[in-house]
C-alpha positions as CSV (number, residue, x, y, z in Angstrom):
1,M,99.0,22.4,-11.3
2,F,102.1,24.4,-10.2
3,T,103.8,26.7,-12.9
4,K,106.9,28.1,-10.7
5,V,109.1,25.5,-8.7
6,L,112.1,26.0,-6.7
7,I,114.5,22.8,-6.3
8,A,117.1,23.0,-3.3
9,E,119.1,19.6,-4.0
10,D,122.8,18.9,-4.0
11,H,122.7,15.5,-5.6
12,E,122.6,15.2,-9.1
13,H,120.9,12.0,-9.6
14,A,117.8,13.3,-7.6
15,N,117.9,16.4,-9.5
16,I,117.6,14.0,-12.7
17,S,114.5,12.3,-11.1
18,V,112.9,15.6,-10.2
19,R,113.6,17.0,-13.5
20,K,112.0,14.0,-15.6
21,T,109.0,14.4,-13.1
22,L,108.7,17.8,-13.8
23,D,108.9,17.2,-17.5
24,D,106.4,14.8,-17.4
25,L,104.1,17.2,-15.6
26,G,104.7,20.1,-18.0
27,I,105.8,22.5,-15.3
28,P,107.3,25.2,-17.5
29,Q,109.4,27.2,-14.5
30,R,111.9,25.9,-12.4
31,E,114.9,27.0,-10.7
32,F,117.5,24.1,-9.3
33,R,119.9,25.1,-6.6
34,F,123.0,23.0,-5.2
35,Y,123.0,25.4,-2.0
36,C,120.3,26.5,0.4
37,D,121.5,30.2,0.5
38,D,121.3,30.2,-3.2
39,A,118.0,28.6,-3.0
40,F,116.8,31.3,-0.6
41,N,118.2,34.4,-2.5
42,I,116.4,33.5,-5.8
43,F,113.4,32.8,-3.7
44,Q,113.4,36.2,-1.9
45,A,113.9,37.9,-5.3
46,S,111.3,36.1,-6.8
47,V,108.8,37.7,-3.9
48,Q,110.6,41.2,-4.3
49,K,109.5,41.1,-8.1
50,E,106.2,39.8,-7.2
51,Q,106.7,36.6,-9.3
52,P,106.8,33.9,-6.2
53,F,107.4,30.5,-6.6
54,D,104.3,28.1,-6.2
55,L,106.3,25.0,-4.5
56,L,109.3,24.5,-2.9
57,I,111.0,21.0,-3.3
58,T,114.0,20.4,-1.0
59,D,116.1,17.8,0.5
60,L,116.7,18.0,4.3
61,S,120.7,17.1,4.4
62,F,123.4,19.1,2.4
63,E,127.0,18.0,2.4
64,E,129.2,20.5,3.7
65,D,132.3,22.0,1.5
66,K,134.4,24.8,1.0
67,N,131.1,27.1,0.5
68,V,129.9,27.7,3.9
69,Q,126.2,28.4,4.1
70,Q,124.3,30.6,6.7
71,I,121.3,27.9,5.7
72,A,123.2,25.1,6.6
73,G,119.9,22.3,5.5
74,G,116.5,21.7,4.6
75,R,114.8,22.5,7.8
76,E,116.2,25.9,8.1
77,L,115.5,26.5,4.7
78,I,111.8,25.7,5.0
79,K,111.6,28.0,8.2
80,A,113.1,30.9,6.3
81,V,111.0,30.3,3.2
82,R,107.7,29.9,5.4
83,A,108.4,33.4,7.1
84,V,108.6,35.2,4.1
85,Q,105.8,33.1,2.0
86,P,103.5,31.5,4.5
87,G,101.3,30.1,1.8
88,I,103.8,28.4,-0.4
89,K,103.6,24.5,-0.7
90,I,106.7,22.7,0.4
91,L,107.5,19.1,-0.6
92,V,110.5,17.4,1.2
93,F,112.5,14.7,-1.0
94,S,114.7,12.9,1.3
95,L,116.2,9.5,2.3
96,E,115.0,10.0,5.8
97,N,112.6,6.8,6.5
98,N,112.2,7.5,10.4
99,I,108.6,7.8,11.0
100,G,108.8,10.3,14.1
101,V,111.3,12.6,12.1
102,V,108.7,12.5,9.3
103,D,105.8,13.3,11.7
104,G,107.9,16.3,13.0
105,L,108.4,17.7,9.7
106,F,104.4,18.1,9.4
107,N,103.7,18.9,12.8
108,D,106.7,21.3,13.5
109,L,107.4,22.7,10.1
110,D,104.1,22.5,8.6
111,I,105.2,20.8,5.2
112,D,102.6,19.7,2.7
113,A,104.3,16.5,1.3
114,Y,106.9,14.0,2.1
115,V,108.5,11.9,-0.7
116,R,111.1,9.2,0.2
117,K,114.2,8.8,-2.2
118,A,113.7,5.2,-3.4
119,R,113.8,3.2,-6.4
120,Y,110.2,4.1,-7.9
121,D,110.4,7.9,-6.7
122,G,109.6,9.5,-9.7
123,E,106.1,8.2,-9.6
124,D,105.9,9.0,-5.9
125,L,106.9,12.4,-6.7
126,K,103.9,12.9,-9.5
127,R,101.5,11.6,-7.2
128,A,102.7,14.1,-4.4
129,I,102.6,17.2,-6.8
130,D,99.2,16.1,-8.1
131,A,98.2,15.8,-4.6
132,L,99.2,19.0,-3.5
133,S,97.8,20.9,-6.5
134,N,94.4,19.8,-5.0
135,N,95.3,21.2,-1.5
136,K,95.9,17.7,-0.3
137,K,98.7,16.3,2.3
138,Y,100.7,13.7,1.0
139,R,103.4,11.2,2.3
140,S,104.7,8.2,0.5
141,A,103.2,4.8,0.9
142,D,105.9,2.9,1.9
143,L,106.0,5.1,4.9
144,M,102.3,4.6,5.5
145,H,102.9,0.8,5.4
146,T,105.7,1.3,8.0
147,R,103.5,3.1,10.3
148,E,100.9,0.4,10.0
149,S,103.4,-2.3,10.7
150,E,105.0,-0.2,13.8
151,N,101.5,0.5,15.1
152,S,100.3,-3.0,15.1
153,Y,101.0,-3.5,18.9
154,D,97.6,-2.7,20.6
155,F,98.5,-0.7,23.6
156,K,96.1,-1.2,26.6
157,A,95.3,1.3,29.4
158,Y,97.9,-0.9,31.7
159,D,100.7,-0.4,28.9
160,I,100.3,3.3,28.8
161,E,100.3,3.6,32.7
162,I,103.6,1.8,33.2
163,I,105.3,3.5,30.2
164,T,104.0,7.0,31.4
165,L,105.6,6.0,34.8
166,L,108.9,5.2,32.9
167,C,108.5,8.6,31.2
168,N,108.3,10.3,34.4
169,G,111.6,8.9,35.8
170,T,110.0,6.2,38.0
171,P,112.6,3.3,38.3
172,Q,111.4,-0.1,36.7
173,K,111.7,-1.8,40.1
174,N,109.3,0.9,41.6
175,I,106.5,0.8,39.3
176,P,104.6,-2.4,41.3
177,L,104.4,0.1,44.1
178,Y,102.5,2.7,41.9
179,L,100.5,-0.1,40.6
180,Q,99.4,-1.3,43.8
181,E,98.6,2.2,45.2
182,K,96.2,2.6,42.0
183,N,95.0,-0.9,42.2
184,L,96.2,-2.0,38.8
185,K,96.6,-5.7,38.1
186,P,98.8,-7.6,37.6
187,S,101.5,-5.2,39.8
188,G,104.1,-7.7,40.4
189,L,107.5,-6.9,39.1
190,S,107.7,-9.8,37.0
191,S,104.5,-9.2,35.5
192,V,105.8,-5.8,34.5
193,E,109.0,-6.7,32.9
194,K,107.2,-9.7,30.9
195,R,104.7,-6.9,29.6
196,L,107.5,-4.2,28.7
197,N,109.4,-6.9,27.0
198,A,106.5,-8.1,24.9
199,I,105.9,-4.5,23.8
200,K,109.7,-4.1,22.8
201,T,109.6,-7.5,21.0
202,S,106.7,-6.6,19.0
203,L,107.9,-3.3,18.2
204,N,111.5,-4.2,17.5
205,I,112.8,-2.0,20.1
206,S,115.6,-2.8,22.6
207,S,115.3,-0.4,25.5
208,N,113.0,1.4,27.7
209,E,114.4,4.5,26.7
210,Q,113.4,3.7,23.0
211,L,110.2,2.8,24.0
212,V,109.4,5.8,26.0
213,A,110.8,8.2,22.8
214,Y,108.6,5.7,20.4
215,C,105.4,6.4,22.4
216,K,106.1,10.1,22.7
217,D,106.9,10.4,19.0
218,N,103.8,8.6,18.1
219,R,101.6,10.3,20.9
220,I,100.7,7.1,22.8
221,I,101.8,9.0,25.7
């Protein structure tokens, strides 16, 4: 289990939830900071003293006020911390519930856990910290359920082909010609429109642009 934790969080109610969780887990050393610059300064000092933190818990968004910050948000803080101490465990604790955004945190920033701020986030935090202490990745269960629901549409090769064409800038009206050249059926414009509308309805998406973005975020294309 972790012994020294740094928390960057500017909302008091979230701090209370984190404090109670760390109390319940018996984690003795914890430092709370409302600003990212302050959090990074104490983090750097701990490394210089050879008494580094085991875990960073940070929000993504921090409200701006008269104290102008060089490190404006959680993403920038994570990058700065990783550059100094690559092996530190990082848990993001945020309201963000967009699957693509959360995936980006794991893929691009190499975070170790994501917990969404919600009604029972205290128990979620405990599960996440326990997972990290056992060198496992963790993300909130409700996000996993959302992913299962969103990914309920079974993409066929035909679907991927027409969405890839859209992604590459092909106007929808020109897609039938490309399908005919590849001998893919059905190739009629009405069939293409019906298939795209069926996919968007299933995924609760309203435009072709959103569909392309969704498929890119979820690595379907």
